N, C-alpha and C positions, 0 to 999 in steps of 0.2 A: 775366907774371897781370897777369889787366885787370879792369877793377871795371865795372861794370853796375845799375842801377837797372830793376828787374824791379816790376811792378802787380799786390801781391796781397791776397788778403782772410783776414782772421783769423776761422775758425770751429772750431764742435765738429766733433768725426767724427762721419761718416753710419753709423749705426746700422739694424741692420733683426732682428726677430724671426720666426722661424718656430714656430708652434702646430702642434701636430698637430689639425685640426675638430674629433675626437672630445674631448681634454681638458676637463677637469673645470672647475668653476669657479675654482677653487681656481689652478689652475696659468695661466687668466685673468689673475686678479688680480695670480699675478708679475708677468706684462708690465707691464701697468699701473703698479706698483710701481714697475721698472725702470727703468720711461721718466722718470716720477718724479724720480728717483734722479740724472738727467742734464741737466745746460744743453744744451738744445736737443731734450731729449727729445723735448717733444711736436711734433717734427716727423719723430721716425724713423717708419718701416714694421711693421704689424703684418702678416703674411698666416699666414690659415690654410692648410693644407697636408695629405697624405695623410704618413700617419707613416711608410713604407716607398717612395717612391715620388716623382719630380719631373718633374711634369706640364710642358708648353708654357709654358701660361701664366704658373709660377712663375718656372722658368727665364727670360722674356723679361720680368717685373718684376724680378727682379736683375739679368737684365744692364743694361737702360734706369739702372734707379739706383744700381748700383752701390758700397752699403754697404762703409763700410771695417770694419765689425767684423759679424758675425752671430753671432746664437746659437738655438739650439733649447730646444724645449721640449713634453719626449714624443716627441721623433722618434727612427727607426733613425740616429746619430750616423757612424754608419760610413758609411754609404749617403750620408746629406748633405752629411758634408764634403767627399766627393769632386765630388758635384751641382754643391760651393754653388764648387769652387775653379775646375771646369770653365766655371761660369756668370759668375762674377763678380771671382775674384780681388782675394778681400777679404785685409785685412791676419791676421784673424784667425775662425775660427768656433771655439764651443764649444757645450756644454749649459748652458742658464741655471739655476741652483741658486738657491738661498733664501741661502744661506750664502755664495755670491758678493754677492750683492743686498746685505745685509746687513751684507759687510763691506769695499765700495765707498768708505768712508771712509779706511780704511788703505789701505796701497798697493796698486795693480793695476796691471796690465804695459800697459794701453792707455793711461794715464796722461788719465782723463777729467776735463775740467772738471764739477765737481759742482753742483747746485741751488745746495749751500750756499754756493757762493762767490757765485751769482747773489743769493740771498737778502739777507746782508752787503752787497751791493755796492748791493742794491734801497733799503735805509731809511736806509742812509749818503748816500743819495744825490736822492732822492727830493723831499727840502725844496730845493730846488737848483733845481728847475728853475720854469719858470712857467706849467707846465700844471696842470690837473686831479688831485689826487694822489689816487687811486685804494684805494679800502679791501681787503685781503686778507682774504679770509675762506676759514680753513679745512672742509673740511666732511667731519666723521666721521662714518661711515655704517655699524658694526659693528652696532649693533643692529636694523638695517635690511636683516636678510638676503636675502630677495626682489630689493633694489635695491642691492646694495651693490657688485654689478660694473658698474651704470650708474653710481653716484657714483664711481667709479673709475674709468671711461673718461670723464666729461665733468668732473671737477674735481681729479682726480689722487689720489693717495695720499702726503698731507705725514706730515714727519718727527712722531713724539711725543713728547710732553714739550717740545716748545719755547720758549725761554723767552719770556715776555711783551711782551720791548719787541721783539719780531720776529712778533707777530698783531695782526689790527686788531680782527677776531670772530671766534668758533665758534660753527660747529652740529654740535649730534649729530642726528643726521636720524635720525630714529623711524619716518619714517614709511613704510608698506605699500602704497600705491595710487602708481599714477601716476601719479595728478590732483596730489598733495603732491608729487612728485618734478616736474613739471610747473610747478608751485607756487615749489620752489628754487630751478629753474631762470630761472620769470621775476625774480625779487626779486634774483639777478647781472647780469640785464641792466639793469630798471628801475635799482637803486642803481649801474651801473657799477661793478663789485666784481671784483677780480681773483681769482681760482682760483687754489691752486697751481701747475695747470699750467700757468697765464701769468706763473708766476716763474721755471718752466724756458726761458722764453722770451726774459727778459728780457734786453735790449738787445741781441737780434739782429733782425738783418732781414732777414725771407726771400725768397729769390729761387724764383719757381713758372714750372715749365716744362711742358708739356704741359696746361695748364688751367687757366684763367680763375679770376678772386675768388670764391670760394667762397661758390657760392646761396642762398638760403630751401632748407634741406631736411629731411627729419621722412626717420627711417630706421626703417622697422619690423624689430624684431629677434623671430623664431625660434628660430632657434640660435645660441645668446650671443655664442659664439665667432666666427663668420662675421658673422655680422651689427655687433656690436659691431668686430670687426676694421675693416669698412668705415667705420662711423662714424667710427673713430681716425684712418684713412687721406684719409678725404674733411676735414676739420676741419683737418688739414694745410696747406692751403690757407689760412688765415686767420691773422692776426695775432694779435700780444696787446695791443693796444692797446684792441682791444675783445673783447664777448666773442664767443663765435663762436655763426654764424645756423644753427645745426644743432643735432638734437636727438635720442636715441635712444629710442623706444618700443617696450614689449611688443607683440608684436602682438595679445594675447586683449586688449588694451585697446580695440582697434579696436570693439569691439560697444558703449564705455558713452559715451552723448552726453555725459556730462561731461567727458569727455578733450578731445572736441572745442571746447570753450570755452575752456578754459586753454591748448589753444594758439593757440586765437583771440588769449589774451592777452599771450601768451608772444612768435608772431610779430609783434606789433604793436609791442612793446615794443622794436623797434629801430629803426623809422622815425625817431626821433630824431637816431640820430646821421648820419644825413645821405643814404645810397643809396635810393633807395627803388625796387626791382624794382616791376614790379604780380604777379608770379609767386610758386610754390613746387615744390617738387619733391618727390615721394615716392620712395624707393628700399630697396628689400633684397638680403644676396646669398639667402635661404632663404623668403621669404615667394614665397607666387606672385602673378604678375604681377595675376592677377582681384584676388587682395583686393587687391594696393597700389593699383591701379586705381576699388578700390570704397571704398576709404578716399580716395582723393583728390577723388573727386564727394560724398564728405558733408563735408570739408574745408570746400571751395570753395562750396559751401552755407552753409554757418556764416561763412564772408567774405564774403559777398555784403553790399555796400554800402561794402567798406572799398578800399585803395588794392591789397590782393593781391588782383585778380581771377581768374586762374588758377591753380589749381592741378593738374600734372601728375603722371605716372609718369615715372620717368626711372630705366632697367634699369643695374645696375653695370655699366659698364666697366672692359674689360681694362685700359686705360691709366689709370695712379695717378697722381693729384699728385706729380709729381717737386719737392719744397722743399728747397733748398739754402739754409739759413742763416748769415746772416755778421755779424760785431759792426762792421767797419770792416775802409776797402779804403786800402792805402798804397802807395807810393814805397820798395823796401827795395835797398837796396846788396847785391848777391853779388859772390863774384869766382869768375874762369872762369880756369883752367889747362888749355888744351890742352882735350879733351873731358870735362872734370869742372866742375862747378857747386860751389860753395864756400856756403853760407848760413845765417844763425843765424836763423830763422824768427823773428819779430815773436811778440809775449805777448799773450796776452788782457787789458784792463783793469780785469776783476774783480777781479786780486789788486792793483792800483794804488792803490787808495781807500784 
């Protein structure tokens, strides 16, 4: 028996959720709620697919990202369980059910680290650092039914009845207009506040492949499932140290002149953070290219005289950002006997505080 040192990274499992592109909003909300329960959930993939067929693009995306656990919402599970095993050989596939999401605090075979661990660690350690302490602001949107999915995708779905010592600010969002939603997003940027989704990325360092840093982006939404999934996947290329420079907007708001001024305010609020790109992208999965280009032209006109000189249409790409978040890297002792390697893997530091 010999001992060797391996360089290992401690990280949460990679997760993907596949959802029927014709699913209803409650199913979509379930996906965002599930991701909001997991440490590392904000970096997971959400793929809109056909319920009974695995197309080439989905095979490609799963084969590249190789998630360890895959869940389906509204799918033919017999078909997809076989297709997923052939495509990416995950540790497990199953239907995502509300009772599973609600019961994650109890035992589950996947042995996930939950956002609860990250939340406790955040509040126990954030006064120890020298950096600016960001306020955690929770958003509840159940009284804003037209924008509930947008808020869930942007800010996350937090636990109800949290202890007051684990919350800095609470907002009950009751807005019914896109301008109100953009104003809320702008407040997060101006005050550099943390959302619940930022807690799911606490202490994680994202390694990003197949894409560069997230560029300023407006996602126009016609199909909530397809376009909010696109927004979710693009946002994964951002970190949790600052608000993400991306926002989803209902396509019907494109005719509202007031929305451009609000988006201008949101966009320029990022400039004090350091990176100063002179461009912004407009993209969508379901909105026609001509509509996106028209939106970009009008937005560029509103931005005249600002550091953002160009607004252009960016078609959705086949290759999504591949992000592998890890907590820390270390050299770890393993034992080798013949062709057998034995390792007691290192643990997350979230439970060591």
